[in-house]
C-alpha positions, 0 to 999 in steps of 0.5 A: 090675509083673506082666503083665496081660491087655490086654483092649482092646489085644489086639483092636486089630490096626489103627486101624480096630479102635481107632476102633470103641471108644467115646471113654470106653474110650480111657483104658484103651487108653492104660493098656494101651498104656503097660503094653505098652511098659514090659513089652517095653522092660524086656527088649528095650531101646529109646527108652523115655521119649519113647514113654511121653509120647506115648501119649495123643496117639498114641491120639487121632490114630489115633482121629480121623484115618483112617490110613493114608489120612490121614498122620501124619508123626512127628518124632524116631521115639523117640515112636512105639512106641505108633504101631507097636503100634496099626498091626499090629505088636503081636505083632512088637513084641518084635523091635523093634531086633533084626536082621531085626525091626522097625526102630528108627524108623518107616519107609515100607519097613516099614509104610504107616502109617509115612509118612516117615523120622524117625530124625533130628529136625526134618524132619516139618513140611517133609515133611508140608507137601509131602504136604499140598500134593500132596493139595491138588493132587490131585482124588482125594486133596484131602480126605486130611489130614496131621498132623506130630507134632514134639517131643523138642526138634526144634522147635529145629532150623533145618529146623523153622523153614524148614518153618514159614516155608513153611507160613505162605506156601503154601496148605495145611491142615496140622496141626502137633502140638507134643508139648512135653515140655520135653526133647530127650534132656537138658533142652531149651534155648534161647529157643524152649523157654522161649517154649513153656513160657509160651505160653497161649491160652484154650480157650473163646476158641478154641472161640468163634472157631472157631464164629464163623468157621464161621458167617461162612464158611457165609454167604459173609462170610469170603473168604480176603482178609477172613480174613487181615485179620481174623486179623492184627487179631485176633492183634494185639489178642490180643497186646496184651491178653495182653501176649504175642506168639504166633509161630505166629499171627504167621505166620498159623498158627492156634494151639490150646493148650496142652492137657494132652497126657495127657487123651486124651478132651480131645485127641480133642475138640480134634482133632475140632473142628479137623481139618476147619479150612482153613488151617495150624494148630498144636495145642500139647500139654504132655506128660511124658517117661516119663509113667506110670512113676515112675522115668522121670518122675523121671529123664527123661534117664537113662530116654531109653534106659535099657537093660534094667530091672526093670519092678516096681522100676525098677532098671536092669540094668547090666553089671558094668563095674568091670573093663572099659575105659571108653567112648570118650565118657567118655575124650573127656569126661574128657580135654576137662576135663583140657585145658580146665583147662590152656588157658582158650581151650578151650570145649565145644559140643554140639547137645543131647547133653551126656550122650550125648557126655559133655560133661556132665563138663566142664559140671559144672565149667565151665558157663560154658565149655560150650554145649548149643545144642539140636538144631541141628548146623549152628548148633553148627559155625558157632557154633564157627567164630565163637568160633574166629575170635575166639581160642577153641579150640572142641571141637564134639562131634556124633554122626557121623550127625547131623553130616551136617546140618552139612556146609555149615557145616563147609565154608563156615564153618570149613574155608574160613577155616582156623578151629581148630575140633576136631570130635569125631564120636562114634558113628562107624561101626556103632552097632548097634540104632539102625540105618541112620539112626544108623550113622556111615558117611559122615563120612570119605568126605564130609569127605575132599575138603574142603580145609584139613581134618585127619581122624583116628581113634584105635585106642584110648583112648590114641590118642584122648587124644593126638589131642585134645591134638594138636588143641588145639595145632593152629592150621592149620584144622579137626581132625576126630577120629572114634571109635565108640560103646561101650567101648575096649580099655584099662582103664588109659586115662589116659596122658601127654598128648603130641602126634603128628605130623599125617599119620603112622601107626604100624607095629604089626607087620612082615611079608611079602607082605601089608600090612594098613592100618587106620583106627580101633579096628577095628585092634584086631581085626587085632591079634588075628589071627595071621599073617605079614602086616604091620599099620599103624595109619594114624591119619590119613585126611587127610593120609595118611602118604606114607612108610608108603604108599611103603613098603608099595607097594614092599615088599609084594605085596598091600595090604588096607585096613580101615575102619568107614565107607562103602567108596565114597570112604573111606579105602581109596579114598584109598589107591587114589588115592595109589597111582595118583597115584604110579605104583604098581600094587600090588593092593588089597583094600578092606574097609568098609561096602557101598554100601547102608544097613546094617540094625539089629542088634548091632554084632557081627551087623552086622560079620559081615553086612558082612564086617568081623568077625574071621573075614571079615578073616582070610579076606581076609588068607588069600585075599591070601596064597594069591593070591601064593603 
């Protein structure tokens, strides 16, 4: 695909410019916008297929609504590249996801057009309802409109249903746009997704109903009380005739659709018809993830975030990994299958990330023992707890940042009952270009105070296998294993499966004066540094290794702790607490993530930014040694 002149797009600096065009020109705007996304993402990788699928609805929304005064609340910001390009960021879009450049997801800190944070799924309805209610209560802003755009499987999240429940009972004029592409990252699962695929409403019927309601309202015949009675009767009648229930209209949310989400003129027409309608309403659009780029349409999961590719041929440009260590997630997937072959009680659970966490490896061989529960992290944990209660041993894999949404479930539904659920937290630590919403910064600090829980982090692939095997044999309560995104350090990663003693670390290097205590793969960076310091891989955050801590407290003049999690309340804090509780006063330097949200960039760039790169670690060791000489 050769770069072409963007005759319309090059003159669109804000949505006001878009709204000056004739509606007949919008298909060409969509075509140019799609080409712009393809050409940029080919050389600057990002979340690709979702944004291609949302091009037409993005153009239509900005064309009909007067943004940013009217609010568009995006859900799962994977969809929003077109939105960024149309809202003053066309020329800077090449910096997307780069350090110091555009953020990976919409953020109010970047643009007034970005109305809320949306790195995680399912929050748009709740946030948008709050905005709609705030506008309704304001004399100056009562006519401002709010639309929530939810898709990419986010409707399976529990928060979306909590929002819908409140929408149905709170006076509001919210519009919910359901971008239904039958996908999350992998193919969407669950009853709601099947329901949405089969839902249908006649467009002519909707137009007649809308005109009738306008006529009756204008003549004073349609009070709110009468309107609700008519709605309930109408919904019951329609359900009986169609032999199909409509969950949205059952909640008194007007339903329109499904419509073709790639017919921009039709979407504009429908939005113009319903935008001034009082009360909550939902517009259901069927879209295709990866629309307009054949390779992405055919392989939607692979093209969710494909990395670099040739835009003309669709060939993905991958690094040569023939002689490189495996990804931690693949070691997890292969090891879990190995464990499951030898233990029929082991099952695998993931909230919508079988490919992302490599549970798909076990899923291919044992589909009846693997469960993709959709974007529903809290449910994934409680579901795992229920299985553990009745004798199974679940391995529940959740990205660290997404596991934040399951915090109560971990405490109340697993730890409280000492249930043997192994929670594998993928993408722990700094994840890179996905930025602040996706860094796995808080797991150790958040989980460390929870009783009955074991928290471990492997330094390499062998340790990951050993910890997984140890967890599979543990019956004392939940066992958390956290590991990072990306590749490990051992090419020959298959090692014998053997247990390690819970709460024990390893002395990797003897030394004098300074003892460095690490948790997780960052210990490999310490191993590469020359010096006379001692190095201990602690392996467990909870319980800590009392013998190692006593040894370093009594024989070293300075302790340095290093972790790739938040420093406040994390591993280093645990060491400080242990020293204080046992009457030791050894000075401690703690290296970890700072007390603010870390921006996006490559992992190497971000480690240097927060003082966790090799040079920063060297300096901390040198400063400690100098202090005591």
